[in-house]
C-alpha positions as CSV (number, residue, x, y, z in Angstrom):
1,M,-15.5,-3.5,-32.3
2,D,-17.2,-6.7,-33.3
3,R,-14.9,-9.7,-33.5
4,G,-15.5,-10.0,-37.2
5,S,-14.1,-6.5,-38.0
6,G,-11.4,-6.2,-35.4
7,F,-10.5,-5.5,-31.8
8,E,-9.5,-2.3,-30.1
9,A,-6.9,-1.5,-27.4
10,V,-7.0,0.9,-24.5
11,F,-3.7,2.0,-22.9
12,L,-2.1,4.9,-21.2
13,D,0.3,7.1,-23.1
14,P,3.6,8.4,-21.6
15,V,1.9,11.3,-19.9
16,G,-0.9,9.0,-18.4
17,Q,-3.7,9.9,-20.8
18,S,-6.0,7.1,-21.9
19,V,-5.7,6.2,-25.6
20,Q,-8.1,3.9,-27.6
21,Q,-6.8,2.6,-30.9
22,R,-7.4,-0.2,-33.3
23,W,-5.8,-3.3,-31.9
24,A,-3.7,-4.3,-34.9
25,D,-2.3,-0.7,-35.1
26,A,-1.5,-0.5,-31.4
27,A,0.2,-3.9,-31.4
28,M,2.5,-2.8,-34.3
29,T,3.4,0.7,-32.9
30,V,3.1,0.7,-29.1
31,A,5.8,-0.6,-26.7
32,F,3.4,-2.2,-24.2
33,E,6.4,-3.4,-22.2
34,D,7.2,0.3,-21.3
35,L,3.7,1.2,-20.2
36,P,2.2,1.4,-16.7
37,P,-0.9,-0.6,-15.8
38,V,-4.0,0.6,-17.7
39,S,-6.0,-0.1,-14.5
40,A,-4.8,-1.0,-11.0
41,F,-4.7,-4.5,-9.7
42,P,-7.6,-5.2,-7.4
43,V,-7.0,-5.5,-3.6
44,I,-9.0,-8.4,-2.3
45,P,-9.7,-8.4,1.4
46,G,-8.5,-11.5,3.2
47,R,-5.8,-12.4,0.7
48,R,-2.4,-13.0,2.2
49,W,-0.6,-11.5,-0.8
50,G,-1.7,-8.2,-2.5
51,P,-0.4,-6.1,-5.4
52,G,3.3,-5.3,-5.4
53,L,6.3,-4.8,-7.6
54,W,8.7,-7.3,-9.1
55,W,12.3,-6.1,-10.0
56,S,13.1,-7.6,-13.4
57,A,16.6,-8.8,-14.1
58,T,15.7,-8.6,-17.8
59,T,14.8,-4.9,-17.9
60,G,16.3,-3.5,-14.7
61,R,12.9,-2.0,-13.9
62,H,10.0,-2.8,-11.7
63,V,6.9,-4.7,-13.0
64,A,3.5,-4.4,-11.3
65,A,2.3,-7.7,-10.0
66,G,-1.2,-8.4,-8.7
67,S,-0.9,-11.8,-7.0
68,N,1.5,-14.4,-5.8
69,A,0.7,-16.6,-8.8
70,M,1.5,-13.7,-11.1
71,R,4.8,-13.0,-9.4
72,T,5.8,-16.7,-9.9
73,Q,5.1,-16.4,-13.6
74,L,7.1,-13.2,-13.8
75,M,10.0,-15.2,-12.3
76,V,9.7,-17.8,-15.0
77,L,9.6,-15.2,-17.8
78,D,12.3,-13.1,-16.2
79,R,14.7,-16.1,-16.6
80,D,13.6,-16.8,-20.3
81,P,16.5,-15.6,-22.5
82,H,14.0,-14.9,-25.3
83,V,12.1,-12.3,-23.3
84,T,13.2,-8.7,-23.6
85,G,10.4,-6.8,-21.9
86,L,7.8,-7.3,-19.2
87,A,4.8,-5.3,-18.0
88,G,1.7,-5.8,-15.8
89,R,-1.7,-5.0,-17.2
90,P,-0.5,-2.5,-19.8
91,V,-3.5,-2.9,-22.2
92,R,-7.2,-3.5,-22.2
93,V,-8.6,-5.4,-25.2
94,L,-12.1,-4.5,-26.3
95,W,-14.6,-6.2,-28.6
96,R,-18.3,-6.3,-29.4
97,E,-20.4,-9.4,-28.9
98,K,-22.9,-10.6,-31.6
99,R,-25.7,-8.9,-29.7
100,G,-23.9,-5.6,-29.7
101,R,-22.6,-5.5,-26.1
102,V,-19.1,-4.2,-25.7
103,R,-16.8,-6.5,-23.7
104,S,-13.3,-5.9,-22.4
105,W,-10.5,-7.7,-20.7
106,V,-7.2,-6.7,-19.1
107,P,-4.7,-9.5,-19.3
108,Q,-2.5,-9.6,-16.2
109,L,0.8,-9.8,-18.0
110,F,2.6,-8.8,-21.2
111,A,6.0,-10.2,-22.4
112,R,8.0,-9.0,-25.4
113,Y,10.2,-11.6,-27.2
114,R,13.4,-11.0,-29.1
115,D,11.7,-11.5,-32.4
116,G,9.3,-8.7,-31.7
117,T,6.2,-10.8,-30.9
118,G,4.3,-10.5,-27.7
119,L,2.6,-12.7,-25.1
120,L,-0.5,-11.6,-23.2
121,A,-1.2,-13.9,-20.3
122,D,-3.3,-14.4,-17.2
123,C,-1.9,-16.1,-14.1
124,P,-4.8,-17.9,-12.4
125,S,-4.1,-19.5,-9.0
126,H,-6.3,-22.5,-10.0
127,P,-7.7,-23.7,-13.3
128,D,-11.2,-22.4,-12.7
129,A,-10.2,-18.9,-11.5
130,G,-12.3,-16.2,-13.0
131,G,-15.2,-18.4,-14.0
132,E,-17.1,-18.3,-17.2
133,R,-16.2,-14.6,-17.9
134,A,-12.5,-15.5,-17.8
135,V,-13.1,-18.4,-20.2
136,K,-15.0,-16.2,-22.7
137,A,-12.4,-13.5,-22.4
138,A,-9.6,-16.0,-23.0
139,E,-11.2,-17.0,-26.3
140,A,-11.6,-13.4,-27.5
141,V,-8.1,-12.3,-26.5
142,S,-6.6,-15.5,-28.0
143,E,-8.3,-14.6,-31.3
144,A,-7.0,-11.0,-31.1
145,C,-3.5,-12.2,-30.5
146,E,-3.7,-14.8,-33.3
147,E,-4.7,-12.1,-35.8
148,I,-1.3,-10.4,-35.3
149,G,1.0,-13.4,-34.7
150,W,1.1,-13.1,-30.9
151,A,0.0,-15.5,-28.2
152,Y,-2.4,-15.5,-25.3
153,R,-2.1,-18.1,-22.5
154,R,-3.6,-18.8,-19.1
155,L,-0.4,-19.9,-17.4
156,P,-0.9,-22.8,-15.0
157,P,0.5,-22.5,-11.5
158,L,3.9,-24.1,-10.8
159,A,4.2,-27.0,-8.5
160,D,5.3,-26.1,-5.0
161,V,8.9,-27.4,-5.2
162,P,9.9,-25.7,-8.5
163,A,8.2,-22.5,-7.4
164,A,10.1,-22.6,-4.1
165,N,13.4,-23.3,-5.9
166,L,12.8,-20.5,-8.4
167,K,11.9,-18.1,-5.6
168,W,15.2,-18.9,-3.9
169,L,17.3,-18.3,-7.0
170,A,15.4,-15.1,-7.7
171,G,16.8,-13.7,-4.5
172,Y,20.2,-13.7,-6.3
173,R,19.1,-12.3,-9.6
174,H,20.5,-8.8,-9.0
175,P,24.0,-8.2,-10.7
176,R,25.5,-7.4,-7.3
177,N,25.4,-11.2,-6.5
178,A,27.9,-11.9,-9.3
179,G,30.5,-10.7,-6.8
180,R,34.0,-9.4,-7.3
181,P,35.6,-9.3,-10.8
182,G,36.7,-12.7,-11.8
183,L,34.5,-14.7,-9.4
184,T,31.9,-15.7,-12.0
185,A,34.7,-17.0,-14.3
186,A,36.1,-19.0,-11.4
187,V,32.6,-20.4,-10.6
188,L,31.9,-21.4,-14.2
189,K,35.3,-23.1,-14.4
190,E,34.7,-25.2,-11.3
191,F,31.3,-26.3,-12.7
192,A,32.5,-27.0,-16.2
193,R,31.6,-30.6,-15.4
194,P,28.7,-31.5,-13.1
195,R,29.5,-31.7,-9.4
196,P,27.8,-31.2,-6.1
197,L,27.0,-27.6,-5.3
198,I,29.0,-27.4,-2.1
199,T,32.0,-29.2,-3.7
200,G,32.3,-26.7,-6.6
201,A,31.7,-23.7,-4.3
202,E,34.5,-24.8,-2.0
203,A,36.8,-25.3,-4.9
204,A,36.2,-21.8,-6.1
205,G,36.9,-20.2,-2.7
206,D,35.1,-19.3,0.5
207,P,31.5,-20.7,0.1
208,I,30.1,-17.6,1.9
209,E,31.4,-15.5,-0.9
210,V,31.0,-18.0,-3.7
211,L,27.5,-19.4,-3.2
212,P,25.7,-16.1,-4.1
213,A,27.7,-16.1,-7.4
214,V,26.6,-19.7,-8.0
215,F,23.0,-18.9,-7.4
216,H,23.3,-15.8,-9.6
217,A,24.7,-18.0,-12.4
218,L,22.0,-20.5,-12.0
219,W,19.3,-17.8,-12.2
220,H,20.8,-16.5,-15.4
221,G,21.3,-19.8,-17.1
222,Q,25.1,-19.7,-17.0
223,L,24.9,-22.9,-14.9
224,T,22.1,-25.4,-14.6
225,T,20.6,-27.8,-12.1
226,G,17.3,-29.7,-11.6
227,L,14.5,-27.6,-10.0
228,D,12.0,-30.4,-9.6
229,T,13.5,-31.5,-6.3
230,P,14.5,-29.3,-3.4
231,L,17.8,-27.5,-3.7
232,H,20.4,-28.7,-1.2
233,E,24.2,-28.6,-0.8
234,R,24.8,-31.9,-2.7
235,V,22.5,-31.1,-5.6
236,L,24.4,-31.5,-8.9
237,V,25.3,-28.3,-10.7
238,G,26.7,-28.3,-14.2
239,P,27.2,-26.2,-17.4
240,P,24.3,-25.1,-19.7
241,G,23.1,-27.9,-21.9
242,W,24.1,-30.6,-19.4
243,S,21.7,-33.5,-20.0
244,G,21.2,-34.7,-16.5
245,P,20.4,-31.7,-14.2
246,G,17.6,-33.6,-12.5
247,K,20.0,-36.0,-10.8
248,T,21.2,-35.5,-7.3
249,G,24.0,-37.0,-5.3
250,S,27.8,-37.2,-5.8
251,A,29.4,-36.9,-9.2
252,E,32.9,-37.4,-7.8
C-alpha cells in the first residue's frame, strides 16, 4: 500500500460487509454514491450541530452529513447540474508511508459527475481544521484521485450571506414546491426578463401560492438571482444565463 505502488480502498458492500480492494479497481467498479458511510461521523460534545441527514434533490435519497459545514457543501453540490450522485464518507483510502506505517483517511463527501468522474472532499469549518494530519492526508488522497482522473478538494466555507440564501432556497428544493400543474410554466414566463421578485410573483398569481414555485425554480436553476446579497422581495430574478443577477432594485 505504499504510495509508489498504489492505494487501497475500504468500503461496505450492499450487505454491510467491509471490503478492501485496490483503489484503482474500486474506483472503476464501485458506485460509491450508493454506499453507506464506511464509518460513522463523530459526535463531538459541545457542538451545536451534530451528524444528520440531508435529503438530496439530485438523487431523491438521504445523504449522511457530519457537520453544518458539510451540509452547506452538500447544498452547493446538490444544485450543481453536473452532479448525479452524493454520499457521505463512503470510502476509506489507505496507503503506506515510506517508513512502512499504514495511514488512512475517510473523506467526508463523495460526488459523482455526469462524465463518470468523482470528487472526494472534506468540508472544514475553518482553513486549519484537522491540523497537520489533515494536510498530509489531503496530499495523499489528492494523489490517489489524480491517478484515476478524479479530484480531491478541501472545500472552503461559504460566506454567511450566500450560505443563508442557499439554506433558504434549499427549503424549497422538494418537487412538491413546484405547485399545481402549469404553475412553473407561468412563473418562468413572468420572469422571462429580469424583474423584482414580488412583481413577477404577483403577475403569476397569488404570491402565497407562487413564491414557493419561484424559490423552487431558483434552487433548480430554472431562474437565477444574485446570492451574494440578502434575498428580499425586490431582488431581481431572471432567466438562466441572465448576465446581471447580482443587481437589486427595480427593473420596471
